[in-house]
N, C-alpha and C positions, 0 to 999 in steps of 0.2 A: 305611365300614368302615376300621379302622386295624389295623396289624400291626407287629411288629418282627422283624428278622432277626438271628440270631447266627451267626457263622462261627467254627468251631473251627480250631485250628492244623493239623489233618490234612486240612482242606478240607471237612469236614462242615458242612452248613447246616441250621439249625433255625428254625422260625417259631413265633410266638405271636400269637394274635388279642388285640388290645387293646380293640377296640370293634366290635360286631357290625354287621350290615347286608349289603346286596348286595356281592358281590366284583367289582371292576372293575380288572383288572391290565393294565398296559401295560409291555412290555419290548422291548429290542432283539431278544432271542431268537437272537443270532448265536453263542451258545456253549452247550455242554452245562451249564456252570455256571448260566446263566440258566434253563434248563429245569428243573434240579433245584431251584433256588430257588423257582420258581412251583409246582412239585410239592409242596414243603414247605408253602408258604402255602395251597395248595388243600386239602391233607390236614388241616391245622389248622382251616381254615374249614369243611370237611365235618363234622368232629367237633363243632364249635361249633354248626352249623346243622342237625344231624340231625333235629330236630323242627320246623324251620321250612321247610315244604315250598314256600312261595312265594318263598323267597330265590333270587336269580339270580346266577350266576357267569359273567363274561365275560372274555375274554382278547384282548388286542391284541398281535400280534407284528409288529414293524417291519422285521425283517430275518431271515427264517427260515433257520436254519442248515441246510446240506445241500440247499438248494432246487434246486441244479443237478444233484444226483445223483438225478434223477427217473426213472431206469430202471436195470436191471442191465446195465452196459456190457459186461462180459465174463463168460463162463461161470465159475461157481464164485466169483463176486465178490458181496459183499453189496449189497443194494438199500438204500442208506443213508437215503434220504428216507422209505422205508417204515418203517424202524426208528424214525426220529424221529417220524413221524406216529403210529405205534402208541403211543409213549410219551405224546404229547400226548393222544391219544384215551383213554388210561387214566385221565386226570385228570377226564374227563367234564364239561367246561365246557359251559354252555348255548349259548354262541356264541364262535367264534374268528375274529377279523378279522385279515387278513394284508395288509400293505402291498406292493403290486406284486409278487406272487410270480412267479418265473421262468417257470413254466408252469402250466397248469390241473391238472397232476397233483397239486400240493400241495393244491388245493381238493378234488380227488377223494378223496385219501387221509385228509384230516383231517375228522372229523365236525363238523357244524354250523358249517362255515367259510364265510367270505365274503371277497371281495377288497376292499381299500381302494384306490381308484384313485389313480394318480400324476398325473392330468390337471392338477390345480390347480398343481402345481409346474412342469410343462412350460409351461403357459399363462403363468405369471409370467415364466419365462425367455424365452419367445417374444415377449411384449410388451416386456420390458426391452431386447431386442436389436433391436426395430423390425421384427418380422415377417420373420425369415429363412426360407429354404427348409428344410423338414424333410428329414432323411436317415435312412432305416432302414438299419442296418448289415448286415443279413442277412435271409434269407427268414423266419426264425423271428420276427423283430421287425416284419415288414411289416404284418401284420394290425392289431396294436395301434397302430402309428404311423399307419397309414392312417385309423383311426377318429379319432385325435387331430387329424390334418390336416383332416378333414371338419368337426370341431367348431370349429376355429380358422379355417376357410376359408383354409388355408395350402397352398402348393405342396409337393408331396412327390416326392422323388427316391429310388427304391429302389437299393440296392447289394447286391452279393453277393461272397463270398470263396470261392475254391477254392484248393487247394494243388497245384502242379505241381512234381514233383521236390522236394517238401518246402518250396518257397517259396510264400508267399501271393500270389495273383493276384486283384486286385479289379476288378470290373466295375461301372460306374456307368451307370444307365439313365435319363439325363435331362441337360438342359443346366444347368450351374451357372456358366457363364462370367459374370464380373462380378457374382456374387451372394454374399451371406453365407449360410452353411449352419449348421444346428444338427443334429448327430447325436443321436438319441434312443434310449436303450436302458435295460435294467433294472439292470444292474450292471457294475462294472468291477473285475476282479481286478488284473492288472498294467496293462492299458490299451493294450498294444502293438497290438492289432487296430485300435483307434481311431486310433492314430498312423499306421498304414499307410493307413487310409481317408482321413484328413485330407490326407495327402500326395497321394493319388490325386485328391481333390477339387480341391486347389490346382493340381495339374498340368493339370487341365482348366479352370482359370480362375477358381475360387472365390477371392474376395478375402479372406475370413476364414472360419474354421471353429471352431465352438464345440461343446462336448459337454455333454449332460445325461444323467446316470445317477441312478437312485433310490438304489441301494446302492453306496456309494463305498468300496471297499477300498484300491485303489491301493497295493498292497503293495511296489512298487519306487520310490515317490516320483513326482515330476513332471518331472524333468529331460528325459527323452526326449519326453514329451508336449508340452513347451513348444516343441519344435522345429517342430511342425506344428499344434498346437491352440492357439487364441488364449486361451481361458478355459474353465474347467470349472464346471458348475452341478450340484448334487446335494443330497440331504437328508443329515441326520446319522444316518440309520437304522443305519448300521454303526459309525460312530465320528465324533468331532468333529475337524474339520480346521482348523488355524489357518495359513492361507497365503493371501496376497493373490491368488494365481492361481485360487483356488476361492471360489465363492459357495455357501453352504450354507443350506438351508431347515430350520428346526428342527421336528422331529416328536416329540422327546422332551426 
């Protein structure tokens, strides 16, 4: 299937089907612009394939926008992931695949959805570094990191963060003295939490600390991270990064 996209000066997006067939879309999905673009393509495809009942439409989202807004945090506040999921559901794709969603709530809200595992990218990083100790940054990441550690036959050290009088206090539940560590998580916004964790790991004797995240935003750059994290590994699901401090795995 082939299509073309036209963007108007006011931001409107329109799509035209050039060649028929099954629809297989892959997008970053980290912006509302992306979602409206695929909606235009899907609407045009639906019109073209109204009489072709066997045609299949699939969507791959590499970095789902709003995935951390997976509940209503405060009274009278919008449930943003639900809004986004309802919009995706309105397109009626036969299958929606999502790369390493932040929580199972995304899969529960989006119809016909499945998770694309990030395991292969963690495995590449793990082997490139020579089998470091895996570190889960918080309780929420522990289950997923534990499953990865079992597959890799890797040592795993859990950590947790609490705030006391507004200041982060990190506890590390394991011995990292004289060892290299790899923090594994789903996404990094600013990355300051990982900086504090790396400092705590090195204070307990870790020789080097590396970071893997699937979705790499790093909205404030890398200068602070470089003070305690030796290198960053990630996919380009959110954006392309050109910095020797970062190793990216291409997913788009």
